[in-house]
C-alpha positions in Angstrom: 13.1 -19.9 -2.7 10.9 -21.8 -0.2 9.5 -19.9 2.7 8.5 -21.0 6.2 5.1 -21.9 4.9 3.9 -23.5 1.7 3.2 -20.9 -0.9 1.9 -22.9 -3.8 -1.8 -22.4 -2.9 -1.3 -18.7 -2.2 0.4 -18.2 -5.5 -2.3 -20.1 -7.4 -5.1 -18.1 -5.8 -3.3 -14.8 -6.4 -2.8 -15.7 -10.0 -6.3 -16.9 -10.8 -8.4 -14.3 -12.6 -11.4 -15.5 -10.7 -10.0 -13.9 -7.5 -10.2 -10.5 -9.2 -12.8 -11.1 -11.9 -14.6 -7.8 -11.2 -12.3 -5.1 -9.8 -13.9 -1.7 -9.9 -12.5 -0.3 -13.2 -14.4 2.6 -14.7 -13.8 5.1 -17.6 -11.9 8.1 -16.3 -14.1 11.2 -16.6 -10.9 13.3 -16.7 -9.3 11.3 -19.4 -11.2 10.0 -22.5 -8.6 7.2 -23.0 -8.0 6.3 -19.4 -9.5 4.4 -16.5 -9.9 5.0 -12.8 -9.5 2.3 -10.1 -10.3 2.2 -6.4 -7.2 2.2 -4.1 -8.8 -0.4 -2.0 -8.8 -2.8 -5.0 -5.2 -2.0 -5.6 -4.2 -2.7 -2.0 -6.3 -5.9 -1.9 -4.7 -7.2 -5.1 -1.2 -6.5 -3.6 -2.1 -8.2 -0.4 -3.4 -11.3 -2.2 -0.1 -11.6 -4.1 2.1 -11.1 -1.0 0.1 -13.1 1.5 3.0 -15.5 2.3 4.5 -14.6 5.7 7.9 -14.3 4.2 7.1 -11.0 2.6 6.5 -9.5 6.0 9.8 -11.1 7.2 11.6 -9.5 4.3 10.0 -6.2 4.8 10.9 -6.2 8.5 14.5 -7.1 7.8 14.8 -3.9 5.7 13.1 -1.7 8.2 15.4 1.2 9.1 15.9 3.5 12.1 16.0 7.2 11.6 19.4 8.7 10.8 18.9 11.0 13.9 18.8 7.9 16.1 21.7 6.2 14.2 24.0 9.2 14.4 23.6 9.3 18.2 25.0 5.8 18.6 28.4 5.6 20.4 30.1 2.6 21.9 28.8 1.8 25.4 25.9 4.2 25.6 22.9 3.0 27.6 20.7 4.7 25.0 22.0 2.5 22.1 19.3 0.4 20.4 18.8 -3.2 21.6 20.4 -4.8 18.5 23.5 -2.5 18.9 23.9 -3.5 22.5 23.8 -7.2 21.5 26.5 -6.5 18.8 28.7 -4.8 21.4 28.2 -7.8 23.7 29.2 -10.5 21.2 31.7 -8.4 19.3 33.2 -5.8 21.5 35.7 -3.1 20.6 38.6 -5.4 21.3 37.5 -7.9 18.7 37.0 -5.1 16.2 40.5 -4.0 16.8 41.8 -7.5 16.5 40.3 -7.9 13.0 41.0 -4.4 11.7 44.7 -3.8 12.5 45.3 -3.3 8.8 42.1 -1.4 8.1 41.7 2.0 6.5 40.9 4.8 9.1 37.6 5.5 7.5 36.3 2.3 9.1 35.7 2.6 12.8 33.9 0.7 15.5 31.5 3.6 16.0 30.6 3.5 12.3 30.2 -0.2 12.5 27.7 0.1 15.4 25.8 2.8 13.5 25.6 0.6 10.4 24.0 -2.1 12.6 21.8 0.4 14.4 20.3 1.5 11.0 18.8 -2.0 10.6 17.0 -3.3 13.7 16.8 -6.8 12.2 20.5 -7.3 12.3 21.4 -8.8 15.7 17.8 -8.6 16.6 16.1 -10.5 19.4 14.4 -13.8 18.3 11.4 -14.8 20.4 10.9 -18.3 19.0 13.7 -20.1 20.8 16.5 -19.3 18.4 19.8 -18.1 20.0 19.9 -14.4 19.3 23.5 -13.9 20.5 24.8 -16.8 18.5 23.0 -15.6 15.3 24.4 -12.1 15.8 27.9 -13.4 16.3 27.7 -15.7 13.3 26.3 -12.9 11.1 29.2 -10.6 12.0 31.8 -13.2 11.4 30.2 -14.2 8.1 30.3 -10.5 7.1 34.0 -10.2 8.0 34.9 -13.3 6.0 33.4 -11.5 2.9 35.0 -8.2 3.9 38.4 -10.0 3.9 37.8 -11.0 0.3 36.2 -7.8 -1.0 38.4 -5.2 0.7 41.2 -7.2 2.3 44.9 -7.0 2.2 45.5 -10.6 0.9 49.1 -10.5 2.3 50.7 -13.8 3.3 51.4 -14.2 7.0 55.1 -14.8 6.4 55.5 -11.7 4.2 57.3 -9.7 6.9 57.9 -6.6 4.7 54.3 -6.0 3.9 52.8 -7.7 7.0 55.2 -7.0 9.9 52.6 -8.0 12.5 52.2 -11.5 10.9 48.4 -11.1 10.6 46.4 -14.0 9.2 44.7 -13.0 6.0 41.3 -13.3 7.7 42.6 -10.5 10.0 43.1 -8.2 7.0 39.6 -7.0 6.2 38.6 -3.4 5.3 41.9 -2.3 3.9 40.3 -0.5 0.9 37.6 2.2 1.1 37.5 2.8 -2.7 38.1 0.3 -5.5 41.8 0.2 -6.3 42.7 2.5 -9.1 39.8 4.9 -8.5 39.5 8.2 -6.6 36.9 10.8 -6.1 36.5 13.1 -9.1 36.8 10.3 -11.6 33.8 9.2 -13.6 33.6 5.4 -13.6 31.2 2.5 -13.6 28.7 4.7 -15.6 27.6 1.9 -17.9 24.0 2.5 -18.8 23.9 6.0 -17.5 21.8 8.3 -19.7 19.9 5.5 -21.4 16.1 5.9 -21.8 15.2 2.9 -19.6 13.5 2.3 -16.3 16.8 2.1 -14.3 17.7 5.6 -15.4 14.3 7.1 -14.9 14.3 5.7 -11.4 18.0 6.2 -10.5 19.4 8.9 -12.9 23.1 9.3 -12.9 24.5 12.6 -11.8 26.9 14.3 -14.2 30.5 14.0 -13.3 30.0 11.3 -10.6 31.6 7.9 -10.6 29.8 4.8 -9.3 32.9 2.6 -8.8 33.2 0.4 -5.7 33.1 2.0 -2.3 32.7 0.7 1.2 33.1 -2.7 2.9 31.0 -4.4 0.2 32.3 -2.2 -2.7 28.9 -0.9 -3.7 29.0 -0.3 -7.5 26.8 1.1 -10.3 24.2 3.8 -10.2 21.2 1.5 -9.7 22.8 0.1 -6.5 23.7 3.6 -5.3 20.1 4.7 -6.0 18.5 1.8 -4.3 20.8 2.0 -1.2 20.1 5.8 -1.1 16.4 5.1 -0.9 16.9 2.8 2.0 19.1 5.3 3.8 17.2 8.5 3.1 13.5 7.7 3.3 13.1 6.9 -0.4 15.3 9.7 -1.8 17.6 8.2 -4.4 19.3 11.4 -5.3 21.3 11.8 -2.1 23.9 9.2 -3.0 23.5 9.5 -6.8 24.6 13.1 -6.4 27.2 12.4 -3.7 28.4 8.8 -3.9 31.5 9.6 -1.9 29.4 9.3 1.3 29.5 5.6 0.8 33.3 5.8 1.4 33.6 8.5 4.0 30.7 8.1 6.4 29.1 5.3 8.4 27.5 4.3 5.1 30.7 2.5 4.2 29.6 -0.3 6.5 25.9 0.2 6.3 26.0 -0.6 2.6 27.3 -4.0 3.5 24.7 -4.6 6.2 22.0 -3.5 3.7 23.2 -6.1 1.2 23.4 -8.7 3.9 19.7 -8.2 4.7 18.3 -7.7 1.1 16.9 -10.7 -0.7 17.5 -10.7 -4.5 14.8 -13.2 -5.3 15.1 -16.0 -5.9 18.3 -15.5 -3.9 17.5 -15.3 -0.1 19.0 -12.6 2.2 22.2 -13.9 3.8 20.8 -13.3 7.2 18.0 -15.7 6.5 20.4 -18.4 5.4 22.3 -18.0 8.7 19.2 -17.8 11.0 17.3 -20.4 9.0 14.3 -18.3 8.4 14.8 -19.3 4.8 14.0 -22.9 3.8 15.4 -23.9 0.4 12.9 -24.8 -2.4 13.1 -28.2 -4.1 14.8 -26.6 -7.1 17.5 -25.2 -4.8 17.9 -28.5 -3.0 18.3 -30.3 -6.4 20.9 -27.6 -7.4 23.0 -28.4 -4.2 21.9 -25.1 -2.5 21.3 -25.4 1.2 22.6 -24.0 4.5 26.1 -22.9 5.1 28.7 -20.3 4.2 28.8 -21.7 0.6 25.3 -20.3 -0.1 26.3 -16.8 1.0 29.0 -17.0 -1.7 26.4 -18.0 -4.2 24.3 -15.0 -3.2 27.2 -12.6 -3.5 28.9 -13.8 -6.7 27.7 -17.2 -7.6 28.0 -16.7 -11.4 31.7 -16.2 -11.1 32.6 -18.2 -8.0 30.3 -21.2 -7.8 29.9 -24.4 -9.8 32.3 -27.3 -10.5 34.3 -25.1 -13.0 35.2 -22.6 -10.1 36.2 -25.2 -7.5 39.8 -24.1 -7.4 39.3 -20.4 -8.4 41.0 -17.8 -6.2 38.0 -15.8 -5.0 35.9 -18.7 -3.5 39.0 -20.5 -2.2 39.9 -17.3 -0.4 36.5 -16.7 1.0 36.2 -20.2 2.3 39.7 -20.0 3.8 38.8 -16.8 5.6 35.5 -18.1 6.9 37.1 -21.3 8.2 39.8 -19.3 9.9 37.4 -16.9 11.5 34.8 -19.5 12.5 37.5 -21.6 14.1 38.9 -18.6 16.0 35.5 -17.5 17.2 34.3 -21.0 17.8 31.3 -20.7 15.5 29.6 -24.1 15.5 29.0 -25.5 12.0 25.9 -27.7 11.8 26.0 -31.1 10.1 23.9 -29.8 7.2 26.0 -26.7 6.5 28.5 -26.7 3.7 31.3 -24.1 3.4 31.8 -24.4 -0.3 29.7 -23.7 -3.3 31.5 -25.5 -6.1 28.8 -28.2 -5.8 26.1 -25.6 -6.3 24.4 -24.4 -9.5 24.9 -20.6 -9.6 21.6 -18.8 -9.0 21.9 -17.1 -12.3 21.9 -20.5 -14.0 19.1 -22.0 -11.9 16.0 -22.8 -13.9 12.9 -21.9 -11.9 10.4 -22.0 -14.7 7.2 -23.6 -13.5 8.4 -23.8 -9.9 5.5 -23.3 -7.4 7.5 -23.1 -4.2 9.5 -19.9 -5.2 8.8 -16.4 -4.1 9.8 -13.2 -6.0 10.3 -9.7 -4.9 9.8 -7.4 -7.9 6.7 -6.2 -9.7 6.1 -6.1 -13.4 3.0 -5.5 -15.5 0.7 -8.5 -15.9 0.4 -9.0 -19.7 -2.2 -11.7 -19.5 -5.5 -11.2 -21.3 -8.7 -10.8 -19.3 -11.9 -10.9 -21.3 -14.0 -9.4 -18.6 -11.9 -6.3 -18.1 -11.8 -3.1 -20.2 -10.0 -3.7 -23.5 -8.9 -7.1 -22.2 -6.1 -5.6 -20.1 -5.3 -6.9 -16.6 -5.0 -3.6 -14.7 -2.6 -5.3 -12.3 1.0 -6.2 -11.8 2.6 -9.6 -11.0 5.7 -10.8 -9.2 8.7 -11.7 -11.4 12.1 -13.2 -10.9 14.1 -10.3 -12.3 14.9 -6.7 -11.2 12.4 -4.0 -12.0 11.7 -0.5 -10.8 9.1 -1.8 -8.3 9.7 -3.9 -5.2 7.2 -6.0 -3.3 9.1 -4.9 -0.2 8.6 -1.2 -0.6 5.3 0.3 0.5 3.5 2.0 -2.4 5.5 0.3 -5.2 2.6 -1.9 -6.3 0.4 1.1 -7.0 3.2 2.8 -8.8 3.7 -0.3 -10.9 0.0 -0.4 -11.9 -0.1 3.3 -12.8 3.4 3.8 -14.2 3.4 0.6 -16.2 0.4 1.5 -18.1 1.6 5.1 -18.7 4.9 3.8 -20.1 3.2 1.9 -22.9 1.7 4.1 -25.6 -0.9 1.5 -26.6 -2.1 0.8 -23.1 -4.7 2.8 -21.2 -3.7 5.2 -18.5 -4.7 4.3 -14.9 -5.6 6.7 -12.2 -6.1 5.5 -8.6 -8.5 7.3 -6.3 -10.0 6.6 -2.8 -13.6 5.5 -2.4 -14.5 5.1 -6.1 -18.3 4.8 -6.4 -19.6 1.4 -7.5 -20.3 1.1 -11.2 -24.0 1.7 -12.2 -26.1 -1.4 -11.8 -28.2 -2.4 -14.8 -32.0 -2.6 -14.2 -33.5 -6.1 -13.9 -34.1 -7.8 -17.2 -31.5 -5.7 -19.1 -27.8 -6.2 -20.0 -24.8 -3.9 -19.7 -24.6 -1.2 -22.4 -22.5 -2.2 -25.4 -18.9 -0.8 -25.2 -17.1 -0.4 -28.5 -13.8 -1.1 -26.8 -14.7 -4.1 -24.8 -14.1 -7.7 -25.8 -17.1 -10.0 -25.7 -17.2 -13.8 -25.7 -19.9 -16.3 -26.8 -23.0 -15.8 -24.7 -22.2 -12.3 -23.4 -25.3 -10.0 -23.6 -25.4 -6.2 -24.1 -28.0 -3.5 -24.4 -27.8 -1.2 -27.5 -30.4 1.2 -28.9 -33.1 -0.2 -26.6 -32.5 -3.8 -27.5 -30.7 -6.7 -26.0 -28.2 -8.7 -28.1 -26.1 -11.8 -27.4 -22.7 -12.5 -28.9 -22.4 -15.6 -31.0 -18.7 -15.7 -30.8 -15.7 -13.5 -29.8 -16.2 -9.9 -30.9 -14.8 -6.4 -30.3 -16.0 -3.2 -32.0 -18.8 -4.8 -34.0 -22.1 -2.8 -33.8 -24.8 -5.2 -32.5 -27.4 -3.7 -34.8 -25.4 -4.9 -37.9 -26.1 -8.5 -37.2 -23.2 -11.1 -37.0 -21.5 -11.8 -34.7 -24.5 -10.6 -32.6 -28.0 -12.0 -32.5 -31.1 -10.0 -31.4 -32.7 -11.3 -28.1 -35.5 -8.9 -27.2 -36.4 -5.3 -26.8 -35.5 -3.6 -23.6 -38.3 -4.2 -21.1 -40.4 -1.1 -20.3 -39.7 0.3 -16.8 
């Protein structure tokens, strides 16, 4: 996705080996097969790869308030956070009641305000001229349009027996707390649990628990419960993996939806940034019909099933659009000329080919598998941004270092990496000499080494060949006397 600023140059610089041609990588004295790196180098590498301002915007959107502050929120309190007060202003209790007459009792206005209070970026104050109240109101109404599809009653207005109040379908959100057919105590949605893969190492399933849909957004599967738990509980994934019922019974039933609303799933933007226009579509997205409007929020949520020409008349997207149009008309949400409510004309994100795109940002780290001739054993000793989910997020502090250390530890043939503070500079070779020959290092044509008091130069690529044996090395001179 395209950000506020051009990122092509930043990505090119961050990817070039010349930027990090000589990071401080030294043999680990505590591990004969490992290496040690300076934390400052690790942090500088990460900063160079996430220099685009959008990374700071994303990270700020996912910033959370402490649960102590959140659980003190009540309607009308003067001590409520600023964003909660704005939500109360543009969407007071009377409006909540108007849209939740059919809702389950587990959803309350207080829980709704606490869900918003957990994320200060939702209904935040914009200082650049954008209308904060209008963006807040549009965000809430967009969320309710999706709630009406995900957890709604879907009962026709003229069905008096099941809908005696004659409610519009867009007034029927939040009917279901748990996915229909599931109840606590049942194991469900445990696909992948117990496998020896990164998802289970990071978010291990708890025996006897079910990870079926719960809450306003119907959070499902252990990897989503684990990631959401980390956001709610200061990085602790086990809270909700061990007790997923909290997503149904506490204010987390609405916070899970706000979290999803604010979380980019690169290359998909966060829904908030589509609404407030912080996001600017890349050329690939524009070519794929993806731009501003409610339709793109459908693509973000479920584009593979609901977007594209083949899904033009499908029930789910038709419903979402109907609910959005009813809600936006009722609440007088202005629709800009470049906004489109539908996504049938869009390529689903999962089918969008971004290979070679230079104006796209990603949010996950994976090991950099490229070969670096000037680094020990040719390994990169760094991670790179990728367009698929991994265990490490560019929006989570400390994850880049974990990627560098854990990635290497997870591959038996790769060297281990230990990170320390203030690693001493590597020894400097005396003038007129060359670095000592390293049996594990790769050398290219013209590289010089010192071995057994002599200087040798590589004639061609070599690794592990003793310079004293001749080819591919040639003798240059004896080591100068000091």
